[in-house]
N, C-alpha and C positions, 0 to 999 in steps of 0.2 A: 152222021152220029148226032144225036140230040144231047145238048148240054144238060147236066144235072140241075134241076131247079127246086130242090127240096129246101127245107129249113136248115140253115147253118147253125152250128152249135153257138150258143151265146157265150161260151167260155172266153175269158179275156186273159187267161194265163196266170191268175192269182187265186187258185183254188184253196179254200180253207177247209173243205170237207175231209181232206186227208188228215187233218189234225183234230178232228172231232166235232167240227161245227155241223149242225143240222141244216143250216142254210149257208151256202157259199158266200163269202164276203166279196168275192169278185163278180160273179155273174148273177148272184141272187137266186140260183136254182136250189131246190131241195136236194139233200144228199143222195137220195135214191134216184133223182132225175139225172144227176151228174153220172152216177154209176151206170145207169141203164140207158143213157142217151142213145147209144148206137143201136140198141135193140128196139127202140120205140118206132112205131110207124109214123107216117107224116102227120096224121090227125093228132096224135099225142104230142108231137113236137110243135105243131101249130098251136095247140091249146096252151102249152107251156110258154111259147113265145108271145102269145097274145096276153097272157097274165102278166108277164114281165113288162111288156110294152105298155099296157094300161097303167100299171103301178108307176112306172118311171115317168110316163107322160103327165100323170096327175101331179107328181112331186115337182117336176120341172115347171109346169104351168102355174103352180102356186107361187113361184118366185120370178119367173121371166115370161115375157110376152113376145111371140113372133110377130114382128111388124111388117116384114116383107119376105114372104116365103121364097120368091124367086131369087132374091139376093142371098138368103141363107143357103139355098141349094148351090148357087153360083160360087159362094165362098167355100162350101164343102168340097166342091170339085176343084177349085183353084188351089186349096190347101191339101188336096189329095187325101181327104179324110173319108174313110169307108163308112157307109151308112146303109141300113136296110130300107129299101124303098117301100116295103110293105108295112113298115112300122109308122107310128104316129110321128109327125114332124118334130114334136117336142123331144122325141128320142134322138132325132138327128141333131137337135140343138145340144143335147147332152154329149153326144159324140164330139161335137165342136169344142165344148168346154173341156172335155177330157183331154183332147189333143192340144188345145191352145189357150186355155184360160189365162195363162201367164203372159200371153203375147197380145191379147185383145185389149186395146185401150179404149176404143169407142164401139160399144155393142151395136149402135145404129148402122155402122159400116158393114155389119155382118147380118143385118136383118132382124135384130131382136133388141129388146130393152128390158132393163130391170123394172120390176113392179115397185111402186113408190116406197113400200115399207122395207125394201131391200136395197135401196139406193146407197145406203151407208156401207154396205158390204162389198168387198172385192169379189171378182168373179171366182177367184180361187176359193174364197170362203163359201160362196154360193155353191160351187161345185162339190165341195166337201159336205156341206149341209144336205145337198140333194142325195149324195151317195149314202150318207148316214141315215136319212129318212127312208130312202128306198130299201135299205137293208132292214130297218126297223119294221117297215110294212111287210116285207117278205117274211120276216120272223113271225110277225103277228098272224099272217095268213097261214103259215105252217102250223103254228100252235092252235089256231082256231079250227082248221080243217083236217090236218093230218093227226096231230096228237090227240085232239078231242075225239075224233072218230075212232082212233085206235083204243082209247080208254073206254069208249062206249062198247066197242066190240069185245073187249076183255071182260067188261061187266056182264054183258049178255052171255058170253061163254061160261063165266063163273056161275051165273044164275042157272044156266041149263044143267050144269053138273050138279048143283044143289037140288034141282027139281027132279033129277033122276033118282 
């Protein structure tokens, strides 16, 4: 029997779409992506996962630098922190921060370093800043591509009714 090798849900168990958010504050998926996840085919799931991975990797790399990828992977395994091997290593770094930002005293021992302009911040503050900016970028993406397209479609439909 072959093991399932599909895209796993990005859900982290703190869904806010149930209370009216258009973008989940936990996994950063759009509300309809959360609702329809189990009905999506693999290509749709991969597209969503790629978008989330790219946004998160950008935000993390604006604050932190991976200095030793092998050491980072070793620490993830030692700390038994799950990470998606298909994602950008900066996403792996965020998983490390999510699980252990309060316990990491020397980032160099984990294969990463703070960028100079963030040296004054604690890893807890950096983790929170990353999560906040990741959410803000996800909301901006939603508003730019989902809301704007819906509004354009409504205008076109309204214009078609007027033209008839």
